SEFI-927322 format. One line per field, with one value per residue (C-alpha): residue number from 1; x, y, z. Coordinates in nm, 4 decimals. Layout:
! residues N
num	(NUM, ...)
c1	(X, ...)
c2	(Y, ...)
c3	(Z, ...)
This chain:
! residues 571
num	(1, 2, 3, 4, 5, 6, 7, 8, 9, 10, 11, 12, 13, 14, 15, 16, 17, 18, 19, 20, 21, 22, 23, 24, 25, 26, 27, 28, 29, 30, 31, 32, 33, 34, 35, 36, 37, 38, 39, 40, 41, 42, 43, 44, 45, 46, 47, 48, 49, 50, 51, 52, 53, 54, 55, 56, 57, 58, 59, 60, 61, 62, 63, 64, 65, 66, 67, 68, 69, 70, 71, 72, 73, 74, 75, 76, 77, 78, 79, 80, 81, 82, 83, 84, 85, 86, 87, 88, 89, 90, 91, 92, 93, 94, 95, 96, 97, 98, 99, 100, 101, 102, 103, 104, 105, 106, 107, 108, 109, 110, 111, 112, 113, 114, 115, 116, 117, 118, 119, 120, 121, 122, 123, 124, 125, 126, 127, 128, 129, 130, 131, 132, 133, 134, 135, 136, 137, 138, 139, 140, 141, 142, 143, 144, 145, 146, 147, 148, 149, 150, 151, 152, 153, 154, 155, 156, 157, 158, 159, 160, 161, 162, 163, 164, 165, 166, 167, 168, 169, 170, 171, 172, 173, 174, 175, 176, 177, 178, 179, 180, 181, 182, 183, 184, 185, 186, 187, 188, 189, 190, 191, 192, 193, 194, 195, 196, 197, 198, 199, 200, 201, 202, 203, 204, 205, 206, 207, 208, 209, 210, 211, 212, 213, 214, 215, 216, 217, 218, 219, 220, 221, 222, 223, 224, 225, 226, 227, 228, 229, 230, 231, 232, 233, 234, 235, 236, 237, 238, 239, 240, 241, 242, 243, 244, 245, 246, 247, 248, 249, 250, 251, 252, 253, 254, 255, 256, 257, 258, 259, 260, 261, 262, 263, 264, 265, 266, 267, 268, 269, 270, 271, 272, 273, 274, 275, 276, 277, 278, 279, 280, 281, 282, 283, 284, 285, 286, 287, 288, 289, 290, 291, 292, 293, 294, 295, 296, 297, 298, 299, 300, 301, 302, 303, 304, 305, 306, 307, 308, 309, 310, 311, 312, 313, 314, 315, 316, 317, 318, 319, 320, 321, 322, 323, 324, 325, 326, 327, 328, 329, 330, 331, 332, 333, 334, 335, 336, 337, 338, 339, 340, 341, 342, 343, 344, 345, 346, 347, 348, 349, 350, 351, 352, 353, 354, 355, 356, 357, 358, 359, 360, 361, 362, 363, 364, 365, 366, 367, 368, 369, 370, 371, 372, 373, 374, 375, 376, 377, 378, 379, 380, 381, 382, 383, 384, 385, 386, 387, 388, 389, 390, 391, 392, 393, 394, 395, 396, 397, 398, 399, 400, 401, 402, 403, 404, 405, 406, 407, 408, 409, 410, 411, 412, 413, 414, 415, 416, 417, 418, 419, 420, 421, 422, 423, 424, 425, 426, 427, 428, 429, 430, 431, 432, 433, 434, 435, 436, 437, 438, 439, 440, 441, 442, 443, 444, 445, 446, 447, 448, 449, 450, 451, 452, 453, 454, 455, 456, 457, 458, 459, 460, 461, 462, 463, 464, 465, 466, 467, 468, 469, 470, 471, 472, 473, 474, 475, 476, 477, 478, 479, 480, 481, 482, 483, 484, 485, 486, 487, 488, 489, 490, 491, 492, 493, 494, 495, 496, 497, 498, 499, 500, 501, 502, 503, 504, 505, 506, 507, 508, 509, 510, 511, 512, 513, 514, 515, 516, 517, 518, 519, 520, 521, 522, 523, 524, 525, 526, 527, 528, 529, 530, 531, 532, 533, 534, 535, 536, 537, 538, 539, 540, 541, 542, 543, 544, 545, 546, 547, 548, 549, 550, 551, 552, 553, 554, 555, 556, 557, 558, 559, 560, 561, 562, 563, 564, 565, 566, 567, 568, 569, 570, 571)
c1	(10.6557, 10.9234, 11.2990, 11.1586, 11.1991, 10.9185, 11.0664, 11.3761, 11.2340, 11.0145, 11.3171, 11.4701, 11.1719, 11.0521, 11.1574, 11.3878, 11.1280, 10.8078, 10.7375, 10.3670, 10.2282, 9.8095, 9.7354, 10.0847, 10.3634, 10.7495, 10.8729, 11.2360, 11.2308, 10.9358, 10.6584, 10.3190, 9.9267, 9.6168, 9.2806, 8.9402, 8.6447, 8.3156, 8.0674, 7.9619, 7.7015, 7.3644, 7.5152, 7.8400, 7.9640, 8.1725, 8.5393, 8.5329, 8.8178, 8.9817, 9.1374, 9.2652, 9.4282, 9.6103, 9.7862, 10.1413, 10.2197, 10.3154, 10.0150, 9.8382, 9.4552, 9.3125, 8.9279, 8.7355, 8.4223, 8.1992, 7.9063, 7.5950, 7.2937, 7.0451, 6.7699, 6.9718, 6.9578, 6.5757, 6.4712, 6.7084, 6.5891, 6.1953, 6.2497, 6.4406, 6.1387, 5.9067, 6.1134, 6.1188, 5.7549, 5.6531, 5.8390, 5.6802, 5.3361, 5.3870, 5.4922, 5.1503, 4.9849, 5.1727, 5.0801, 5.4529, 5.5278, 5.6869, 6.0473, 6.2207, 6.4628, 6.2377, 6.0931, 6.3881, 6.5120, 6.1986, 6.1731, 6.5936, 6.5299, 6.1993, 6.3956, 6.6774, 6.3946, 6.2555, 6.5800, 6.6825, 6.4395, 6.4657, 6.8388, 6.9352, 7.1228, 7.3349, 7.4337, 7.7759, 7.9850, 8.2546, 8.5803, 8.8235, 9.1514, 9.4618, 9.8024, 10.0186, 10.3359, 10.6265, 10.9723, 10.8507, 10.5241, 10.4835, 10.4735, 10.2474, 10.0134, 9.9988, 9.9426, 9.6679, 9.4818, 9.4550, 9.3102, 9.0513, 8.9678, 8.9635, 8.7579, 8.5259, 8.4692, 8.2880, 8.0828, 8.3019, 8.4736, 8.7425, 8.9018, 9.2601, 9.2564, 9.3339, 9.5139, 9.4533, 9.7734, 9.8927, 9.5984, 9.5596, 9.8577, 9.7675, 9.4808, 9.6578, 9.9154, 9.8313, 9.7072, 9.3812, 9.2993, 9.0693, 9.1734, 9.0207, 8.6715, 8.5228, 8.2505, 7.9678, 7.6796, 7.6680, 7.5048, 7.6296, 7.6194, 7.7625, 8.0492, 8.1045, 8.2496, 8.4977, 8.7087, 9.0343, 9.2014, 8.9531, 9.2412, 9.3838, 9.6188, 9.4591, 9.3800, 9.1615, 9.0742, 9.2223, 9.5481, 9.9170, 10.0987, 10.3133, 10.4559, 10.3603, 10.1894, 10.4293, 10.1775, 10.0217, 10.1890, 9.8911, 10.0006, 9.9080, 9.7426, 9.5891, 9.4914, 9.6109, 9.3500, 9.0151, 9.0643, 8.9883, 9.3217, 9.6196, 9.8932, 10.1675, 10.4570, 10.7355, 10.9480, 11.2946, 11.6348, 11.9307, 11.9422, 11.6686, 11.4544, 11.2004, 11.3686, 11.3584, 10.9861, 10.9349, 11.0764, 10.8865, 10.5582, 10.6534, 10.6986, 10.4227, 10.1460, 10.3445, 10.1432, 9.8557, 9.8597, 9.9404, 10.1741, 10.4113, 10.6482, 10.9912, 11.1888, 11.5460, 11.7890, 12.0793, 12.0214, 11.8843, 11.5832, 11.8069, 11.8306, 11.4249, 11.3517, 11.5866, 11.4639, 11.1203, 11.1981, 11.1122, 11.2427, 11.5030, 11.6146, 11.9095, 11.8138, 12.1796, 12.3576, 12.5286, 12.2343, 12.0944, 11.6898, 11.5742, 11.2193, 11.0815, 10.9007, 10.7444, 10.5368, 10.1940, 9.9615, 9.7147, 9.3767, 9.2055, 8.8363, 8.5535, 8.8284, 8.8435, 9.2122, 9.2161, 9.1457, 9.4703, 9.6507, 9.6499, 9.7143, 10.0099, 10.0997, 10.1038, 10.3233, 10.5743, 10.5630, 10.6351, 10.9501, 11.0677, 11.0684, 11.2223, 11.5380, 11.5399, 11.5156, 11.3425, 11.1894, 10.9828, 10.6287, 10.7273, 10.9272, 10.6718, 10.3865, 10.6435, 10.7147, 10.3695, 10.3433, 10.6732, 10.5310, 10.2132, 10.3725, 10.6081, 10.3309, 10.1745, 10.4502, 10.4333, 10.0117, 9.9686, 9.6898, 9.3570, 9.0243, 9.2230, 9.2862, 9.6534, 9.7244, 9.9368, 10.1331, 10.5454, 10.6020, 10.8703, 11.2007, 11.3382, 11.5550, 11.2365, 11.1581, 11.4908, 11.4429, 11.0956, 11.2134, 11.5282, 11.2980, 11.0433, 11.0902, 11.2522, 11.3177, 11.6452, 11.7689, 11.5474, 11.7100, 12.0464, 11.9276, 11.7949, 12.1351, 12.3135, 11.9622, 11.9840, 12.3206, 12.5511, 12.6342, 12.3285, 12.1991, 12.2003, 11.9129, 11.6297, 11.6394, 11.5753, 11.2902, 11.1594, 11.3023, 11.1729, 10.9299, 10.6604, 10.4787, 10.5811, 10.4538, 10.7471, 10.9775, 11.2271, 11.3565, 11.7075, 11.8758, 12.2016, 12.4253, 12.2587, 12.4028, 12.2689, 12.1258, 11.9450, 11.7694, 11.4868, 11.4385, 11.4241, 11.1763, 10.9810, 11.0159, 10.9658, 10.6660, 10.4678, 10.5771, 10.3982, 10.0692, 10.0242, 10.0840, 9.8665, 9.5482, 9.5876, 9.4848, 9.2478, 9.4750, 9.5403, 9.9325, 10.1549, 10.4156, 10.7045, 10.9172, 11.2321, 11.4245, 11.1232, 11.2687, 11.4467, 11.1370, 11.0046, 11.3620, 11.1637, 10.8158, 10.7481, 10.8278, 10.6677, 10.3629, 10.3280, 10.4069, 10.1351, 9.8450, 9.9676, 9.8899, 9.6069, 9.4912, 9.5763, 9.3176, 9.1029, 9.3289, 9.3364, 9.7051, 9.8958, 10.1919, 10.4272, 10.6797, 10.9688, 11.2329, 11.4686, 11.5364, 11.2352, 11.3066, 11.3254, 11.0353, 10.7995, 10.9318, 10.7968, 10.4526, 10.3387, 10.4839, 10.2027, 9.9586, 10.0921, 10.1039, 9.7082, 9.6554, 9.8176, 9.6006, 9.9008, 10.2071, 10.4732, 10.7415, 11.0564, 11.3386, 11.4104, 11.7284, 11.6884, 11.7174, 11.4110, 11.1902, 11.0246, 10.9017, 10.7830, 10.5631, 10.4417, 10.3225, 10.1796, 10.0311, 10.2438, 10.2588, 10.5696, 10.5984, 10.5800, 10.8460, 11.0957, 10.9914, 11.0600, 11.4012, 11.5320, 11.3619, 11.5011, 11.6029, 11.2641, 11.0580, 10.8609, 10.4761, 10.2330, 9.8962, 9.6516, 9.3464, 9.2317, 9.4470, 9.8004, 9.9837, 10.3663, 10.4832, 10.8000, 10.8675, 10.9334, 11.0436, 11.1056, 11.4483, 11.3996, 11.2333, 11.5475, 11.7493, 11.5958, 11.5810, 11.8850, 12.1349, 12.3121, 12.6754, 12.7833, 12.5500, 12.5868, 12.9301, 12.8828, 12.6295, 12.9103, 13.1870)
c2	(5.7593, 5.6466, 5.6688, 5.6273, 5.2624, 5.2127, 4.9420, 5.0935, 5.3654, 5.1786, 5.0377, 5.4130, 5.5620, 5.2434, 5.1025, 4.8162, 4.6864, 4.7026, 4.5249, 4.4233, 4.3932, 4.3501, 4.7038, 4.8942, 4.9277, 4.9867, 5.1729, 5.2147, 5.3854, 5.5094, 5.3136, 5.3790, 5.3418, 5.4214, 5.4376, 5.4920, 5.7219, 5.4945, 5.6677, 6.0268, 6.2381, 6.3714, 6.6896, 6.7775, 7.1592, 7.3640, 7.3038, 6.9897, 6.8941, 7.2154, 7.0303, 6.7606, 6.9525, 7.1892, 6.9042, 7.0072, 6.6586, 6.4536, 6.2942, 6.2404, 6.2233, 6.0436, 6.1063, 5.9023, 6.0380, 5.8368, 5.9717, 5.6853, 5.6838, 5.8991, 5.6590, 5.3840, 5.5965, 5.6645, 5.3174, 5.2343, 5.5324, 5.4202, 5.0744, 5.2378, 5.4699, 5.2066, 4.9916, 5.2598, 5.3569, 5.0131, 4.9870, 5.3239, 5.1766, 4.8600, 5.0074, 5.2205, 4.9450, 4.7535, 5.0943, 5.1695, 5.5031, 5.6606, 5.6388, 5.9953, 5.8070, 5.6508, 5.9932, 6.1923, 5.9116, 5.8754, 6.2363, 6.2685, 6.0200, 6.1733, 6.5433, 6.3349, 6.1704, 6.5097, 6.6547, 6.4355, 6.4368, 6.8360, 6.7472, 6.9880, 6.7045, 6.3955, 6.1253, 5.9588, 5.7009, 5.8905, 5.6920, 5.9034, 5.7681, 5.8800, 5.8022, 5.8945, 5.8505, 5.8398, 5.7365, 5.4659, 5.2786, 5.5032, 5.8227, 5.6701, 5.5746, 5.8954, 6.0390, 5.7986, 5.9199, 6.2516, 6.1884, 5.9562, 6.2193, 6.5498, 6.3144, 6.1588, 6.5724, 6.5716, 6.2789, 6.1044, 5.7794, 5.6082, 5.2769, 5.1463, 4.8858, 4.5956, 4.3241, 4.6113, 4.7965, 4.7732, 4.8242, 5.1825, 5.2679, 5.1857, 5.4039, 5.7132, 5.7506, 5.9415, 5.6148, 5.7127, 5.3388, 5.3047, 4.9410, 4.9606, 5.0631, 5.1767, 5.4344, 5.6184, 5.7244, 6.1211, 6.3949, 6.6648, 6.9621, 6.7388, 6.6799, 7.0017, 7.0354, 6.8127, 7.0627, 7.0591, 7.4051, 7.5540, 7.6083, 7.8962, 7.9476, 8.2360, 8.0016, 8.1923, 8.1772, 8.4999, 8.6672, 8.5675, 8.2626, 8.4296, 8.1091, 7.7788, 7.7456, 7.5915, 7.4109, 7.2003, 7.2737, 7.4456, 7.7171, 8.0990, 8.2095, 8.6205, 8.9014, 9.2398, 9.4623, 9.2265, 9.3465, 9.6957, 9.8424, 9.6859, 9.8621, 9.5947, 9.6710, 9.3893, 9.3981, 9.1947, 9.1664, 9.2319, 8.9326, 8.7410, 8.7642, 9.0961, 9.2072, 8.8563, 8.8629, 9.1810, 9.1133, 8.8000, 8.9534, 9.2313, 8.9622, 8.7818, 9.0922, 9.2218, 8.8988, 8.9792, 9.3233, 9.5232, 9.8126, 9.8461, 10.1546, 10.1157, 10.3457, 10.1604, 10.3069, 10.0340, 9.9057, 9.5920, 9.6137, 9.6901, 9.3710, 9.2747, 9.6094, 9.5503, 9.1835, 9.2724, 9.6333, 9.8500, 10.1850, 10.2527, 10.6160, 10.6746, 10.9917, 11.1468, 11.4801, 11.4119, 11.2092, 11.3041, 11.2218, 11.4839, 11.5161, 11.9176, 11.8768, 12.2218, 12.0533, 12.1039, 11.7895, 11.7069, 11.7468, 11.4286, 11.3772, 11.4897, 11.7453, 12.1017, 12.2807, 12.5374, 12.2072, 12.0312, 12.3685, 12.4183, 12.0596, 12.0411, 12.3397, 12.1949, 11.8862, 12.0948, 12.2894, 11.9723, 11.9042, 12.2154, 12.2189, 11.8977, 12.0523, 12.3433, 12.1994, 12.3206, 12.6584, 12.9185, 12.9842, 13.3144, 13.1717, 12.8698, 13.1290, 13.3147, 12.9826, 12.9439, 13.2911, 13.2645, 12.9531, 13.0886, 13.4151, 13.2027, 13.0050, 13.3134, 13.4870, 13.1759, 13.2659, 12.9547, 13.0590, 12.9273, 12.9741, 12.9973, 12.7188, 12.6512, 12.3113, 12.4322, 12.7075, 12.6175, 12.5460, 12.7419, 12.5622, 12.5889, 12.9124, 13.0928, 13.0428, 13.1565, 13.4553, 13.5899, 13.4492, 13.7458, 13.9844, 13.9234, 14.1282, 13.8595, 13.5945, 13.6222, 13.4110, 13.1025, 13.1957, 13.1974, 12.8048, 12.7043, 12.8057, 12.4595, 12.3394, 12.5812, 12.7011, 12.5031, 12.1506, 12.0294, 12.2050, 11.9007, 11.7254, 11.9310, 12.2498, 12.0843, 12.0690, 11.7033, 11.5021, 11.1191, 10.9442, 10.7269, 10.5183, 10.1829, 9.8980, 9.8973, 10.2173, 10.1974, 10.4689, 10.4422, 10.6846, 10.4184, 10.7560, 10.9890, 11.1249, 11.0172, 11.3523, 11.3571, 11.0394, 11.1513, 11.4514, 11.2151, 11.0132, 11.2740, 11.4249, 11.0813, 10.9424, 11.3534, 11.2391, 10.9237, 11.0335, 11.2954, 11.0328, 10.8189, 11.0749, 11.1487, 10.8134, 10.5735, 10.2353, 9.9289, 10.0017, 9.8622, 10.1422, 9.9522, 10.1643, 9.9630, 10.0940, 10.3305, 10.4038, 10.6762, 10.8665, 10.8120, 10.9862, 11.3208, 11.4353, 11.6102, 11.3007, 11.0132, 11.2643, 11.2724, 10.8715, 10.8406, 11.0270, 10.8706, 10.5273, 10.6427, 10.7690, 10.5142, 10.2697, 10.5815, 10.5726, 10.1711, 10.1834, 9.9376, 10.0466, 9.8449, 9.9824, 9.7725, 9.8477, 9.6593, 9.9339, 9.8227, 10.0592, 10.3837, 10.3160, 10.2276, 10.5141, 10.7431, 10.8773, 10.7493, 10.3999, 10.2280, 10.4229, 10.2843, 9.9556, 9.9973, 10.1198, 9.8503, 9.4977, 9.2955, 9.2564, 9.0288, 8.9950, 8.7627, 8.7009, 8.9532, 9.0545, 8.9753, 9.3393, 9.4782, 9.1475, 9.3275, 9.6001, 9.3934, 9.1581, 9.4278, 9.6019, 9.2548, 9.0747, 8.7941, 8.5072, 8.3498, 8.0848, 8.3216, 8.5383, 8.2581, 8.1538, 8.4595, 8.4873, 8.1563, 8.1738, 8.0362, 8.2923, 8.3451, 8.2326, 8.3973, 8.5416, 8.6486, 8.8215, 8.9581, 9.1424, 8.8912, 8.5730, 8.4790, 8.2227, 8.1219, 8.1403, 7.9147, 8.1648, 7.9820, 8.0420, 7.8934, 7.8636, 8.1220, 8.4108, 8.2875, 8.3470, 8.7565, 8.7878, 8.6903, 8.8897, 8.6277, 8.7108, 8.3531, 8.2864, 8.6050, 8.5288, 8.1666, 8.3381, 8.5871, 8.2682)
c3	(6.9433, 6.7193, 6.9214, 7.2237, 7.3768, 7.6488, 7.7879, 7.8668, 8.0103, 8.2223, 8.4061, 8.4443, 8.6143, 8.8107, 9.1791, 9.2005, 9.4012, 9.5600, 9.9269, 9.9039, 10.2410, 10.2878, 10.4102, 10.2836, 10.0215, 10.0955, 9.7909, 9.8428, 10.1508, 10.1941, 10.3416, 10.1180, 10.2088, 9.9961, 10.1312, 9.9488, 10.0460, 10.0588, 10.3110, 10.2549, 10.4507, 10.2910, 10.2119, 10.1107, 10.2019, 9.9904, 10.1111, 10.2686, 10.0723, 10.2468, 10.5491, 10.3494, 10.1015, 10.3457, 10.5056, 10.5491, 10.4129, 10.1321, 9.9738, 9.7011, 9.5554, 9.2156, 9.1635, 8.9289, 8.7561, 8.5390, 8.3928, 8.4297, 8.1629, 8.2562, 8.1166, 8.3244, 8.6446, 8.6321, 8.6120, 8.9082, 9.1017, 8.9970, 9.1895, 9.4494, 9.4936, 9.4637, 9.7354, 9.9969, 9.9528, 10.0167, 10.3361, 10.4293, 10.3270, 10.5624, 10.8379, 10.8336, 10.8356, 11.1097, 11.3031, 11.3863, 11.4533, 11.1292, 11.0313, 10.9309, 10.7685, 10.4992, 10.4696, 10.4200, 10.1658, 9.9631, 9.9117, 9.8147, 9.5329, 9.4319, 9.3847, 9.2344, 8.9528, 8.9241, 8.8301, 8.5850, 8.4081, 8.3561, 8.2714, 8.5337, 8.7011, 8.6007, 8.7695, 8.8053, 8.9928, 9.1811, 9.2950, 9.5436, 9.6409, 9.8955, 9.9157, 10.1859, 10.2558, 10.5298, 10.6352, 10.9279, 11.0246, 11.3055, 11.1162, 10.8627, 11.1341, 11.2599, 10.9351, 10.8838, 11.2045, 11.1290, 10.8068, 10.9873, 11.2313, 10.9855, 10.7591, 11.0449, 11.1380, 10.7980, 10.8311, 10.5597, 10.5983, 10.4600, 10.4454, 10.3634, 10.0478, 10.2270, 9.9996, 9.7246, 9.8067, 9.4370, 9.2792, 9.4924, 9.4263, 9.0469, 9.0701, 9.2562, 8.9399, 8.6448, 8.4235, 8.4505, 8.5794, 8.8760, 9.0076, 9.3210, 9.1910, 9.5071, 9.3575, 9.5232, 9.2892, 9.3114, 9.0712, 8.9415, 9.2540, 9.5472, 9.2718, 9.2147, 9.5903, 9.5210, 9.3141, 9.4935, 9.4573, 9.7488, 9.9928, 10.1366, 9.8760, 9.6661, 9.3550, 9.0795, 8.7515, 8.6678, 8.7597, 8.7291, 8.9499, 9.2149, 9.3231, 9.5343, 9.8697, 10.0592, 10.3273, 10.0005, 9.7040, 9.5017, 9.3003, 9.3805, 9.1632, 9.1824, 9.0012, 9.2331, 9.0221, 9.1525, 9.5327, 9.6931, 9.5661, 9.3242, 9.5522, 9.6835, 9.9768, 9.9533, 10.2576, 10.2622, 10.3584, 10.0695, 9.8791, 9.9561, 9.6464, 9.6637, 9.3143, 9.1423, 9.2616, 9.1305, 8.7926, 8.7570, 8.8286, 8.5753, 8.2898, 8.3689, 8.3704, 8.0861, 7.8843, 8.0666, 7.8587, 8.1546, 8.1326, 8.3562, 8.4978, 8.6993, 8.8876, 8.9254, 9.1519, 9.0536, 8.6828, 8.8043, 8.5318, 8.2778, 8.1360, 8.1765, 7.9594, 7.6571, 7.6618, 7.5768, 7.4117, 7.6803, 7.6921, 7.9345, 8.0376, 8.2323, 8.4610, 8.5979, 8.5622, 8.2613, 8.0741, 7.7417, 7.9061, 8.0904, 8.2774, 8.3374, 8.6563, 8.5359, 8.2610, 8.2775, 8.3000, 8.0232, 8.1394, 8.2316, 8.1362, 8.3687, 8.5978, 8.4964, 8.3916, 8.7202, 8.9311, 8.7315, 8.7424, 9.0916, 9.2235, 8.9833, 9.1154, 9.5285, 9.3544, 9.2221, 9.5752, 9.7561, 9.4991, 9.5699, 9.9567, 9.8833, 9.7070, 9.8926, 10.2783, 10.5589, 10.4546, 10.7169, 10.6451, 10.4669, 10.2278, 10.1601, 10.0792, 9.8656, 9.6848, 9.5558, 9.4835, 9.2583, 9.0686, 9.0208, 8.8582, 8.6789, 8.5171, 8.4024, 8.2384, 7.9746, 7.9758, 8.1626, 8.4332, 8.5770, 8.3851, 8.0543, 7.8054, 7.8673, 7.6535, 7.3872, 7.6105, 7.6285, 8.0112, 8.1762, 8.3200, 8.6719, 8.5978, 8.4881, 8.8624, 8.9967, 8.7666, 8.9457, 9.2744, 9.2050, 9.1387, 9.4211, 9.7651, 10.0002, 9.7028, 9.6557, 9.9452, 9.7952, 9.4306, 9.5653, 9.7173, 9.4012, 9.1623, 9.2394, 9.0333, 8.7532, 8.6758, 8.9328, 8.9616, 8.9323, 8.6821, 8.3915, 8.6336, 8.6396, 8.4573, 8.0889, 7.9040, 7.8641, 7.5754, 7.6804, 7.4627, 7.7325, 7.3987, 7.5242, 7.7443, 7.9979, 8.0917, 8.3108, 8.4749, 8.5980, 8.9041, 8.9796, 8.8667, 9.0926, 9.3505, 9.7095, 9.7884, 9.4543, 9.4506, 9.6812, 9.4660, 9.1068, 9.2592, 9.3200, 8.9698, 8.8353, 9.0284, 8.9114, 8.5571, 8.6161, 8.7674, 8.5629, 8.3091, 8.4623, 8.5010, 8.1313, 8.0073, 8.2228, 8.1489, 8.3597, 8.4861, 8.7393, 8.8595, 9.0740, 9.3302, 9.4318, 9.7366, 9.8499, 10.1935, 10.0271, 9.9452, 10.2785, 10.4310, 10.3782, 10.4626, 10.1547, 9.9431, 10.1778, 10.1588, 9.7637, 9.7781, 10.0385, 9.7981, 9.5129, 9.6484, 9.8164, 9.4760, 9.2557, 9.2375, 9.0808, 8.7667, 8.7485, 8.8959, 9.1322, 9.3433, 9.4577, 9.7024, 9.7244, 10.0562, 10.2294, 10.5154, 10.7081, 10.9840, 10.7915, 10.5591, 10.8856, 11.0868, 10.8639, 10.9647, 10.6375, 10.6235, 10.7940, 10.6082, 10.2793, 10.4103, 10.5392, 10.1969, 10.0170, 9.9726, 9.9286, 10.1384, 10.0277, 10.3468, 10.2644, 10.4820, 10.7486, 10.9616, 11.2902, 11.4207, 11.2126, 11.2717, 11.5989, 11.4252, 11.1091, 11.3135, 11.5074, 11.1335, 11.0470, 11.3200, 11.2654, 11.5367, 11.6552, 11.4231, 11.1156, 11.2885, 11.2772, 10.9229, 10.8237, 10.9875, 10.8615, 10.5505, 10.2523, 9.9361, 9.7544, 10.0624, 10.2709, 10.3204, 10.0779, 10.2104, 9.9786, 10.1739, 10.4680, 10.3460, 10.3875, 10.2721, 10.2932, 9.9552, 9.7109, 9.4379, 9.1641, 8.7539, 8.4638, 8.2683, 8.0717, 8.3043, 8.5388, 8.2636, 8.2244, 8.5794, 8.8113, 8.9313, 9.1005, 9.0279, 8.9833, 8.7159, 8.5033, 8.5199, 8.3921, 8.0692, 8.0030, 7.9961)
């Protein structure tokens, strides 16, 4: 290539010198030893490589697979079969006891000949080399002994490349040169068991990259929609990287064609939303974007208008209880009647077609309550939401456009007491949208503990998580207040109904609660207490691994909330 001086490049990347011994090399401060596999059992089971790949040590593996001409292979196999058959006949003539090893070998050769002739298999020469690294010879010997034991347990035997350590290292380097040339003939079936990505790192052919397995440096590639449900919980203390990890997930799922909706309590997703041309709605007392909780949902295919309306009224009653605080049984019954009459005033009644009807507002419910016996007290408590200080929040017609693949609802500018109400309204709006059109979607609920503080909102969130699977929706609940989340009677059921869990750095005050909820070992507890930013445990179904979350340069520019980085970008 023009402009590249390969001699100078070699000087830069090559070590200053290499100390060569018969069975190891010393490169700089590191000791290196290369091995080759020279013997395999009759059968290689899938995953035999797993114990080696999962070792928490630095090592390299090279696998060379060279095809053998089928015609030549058949000639050699025919000759081998004749030799074995001759040996068997010779033993029979001498009256010796039959040799099971020879009979088995003859059957194997004949089976392979049949498979090759029918083009069901192909024959290859395969060479496998492993290089291990350590800071001293004692550590190198310990690692060698461990690998020996692991492989011998599988009836696989390795040897160091004596007086060929330089050639061994050259075979390991990404140069595609097999300089050791110790190979074994194998057909296609056993070679398939060499596929290296079989470790407990959730690597699949579909999905997105969540991070790197800290035990073996393999990629964690996974599709959350491939599990029994696509729900996720993320628990971490502030500043440990939970929002960073979630934003990376959003970027990568958007690239896979998945729609994403976000409830953002701190405007952390605004920059990402703008970069992707998403819709950003600021829900506050003075904002221009409004959601009318009385909007009647679109009737999904396969459901009746009556059932949809009744379900919506139940959800709306839950919201009003959240707004009103504690209410008596009599007030609860009165409220249900008032909601029904409010809809009836707009000709929205069960059994009728109300698809084109104009939905009522909260002030219409207040008016109905004032005219019902015993309803004036409830109407007075609703006054602040209809004409009082909170009037601009929930007493307006819906005016937002949801025709975008990335939608962010910001509630940062709302008072704390209104946040649970806003989250409930937004979630109900999203739920109606989700049911109306079946589509692969993600719903991100940041700081979900706000909803867990109140029974009605916690009940609604649990119902949403439980039913999301039917509508191709994956719900991510993110929280830093683990104690508040798990104290709710719906906290653990939400975890149970979430197939994916991500645990990042935890505070000492809450680690025991987290450990009990997720069944962590002492080692895992200690790891979460001392975890660096962006590291933790990733659970998917019954599998879990230690994860390191990483981003590309451009992803990092979009998702970082590090104040120092943000100031440097503005400078």
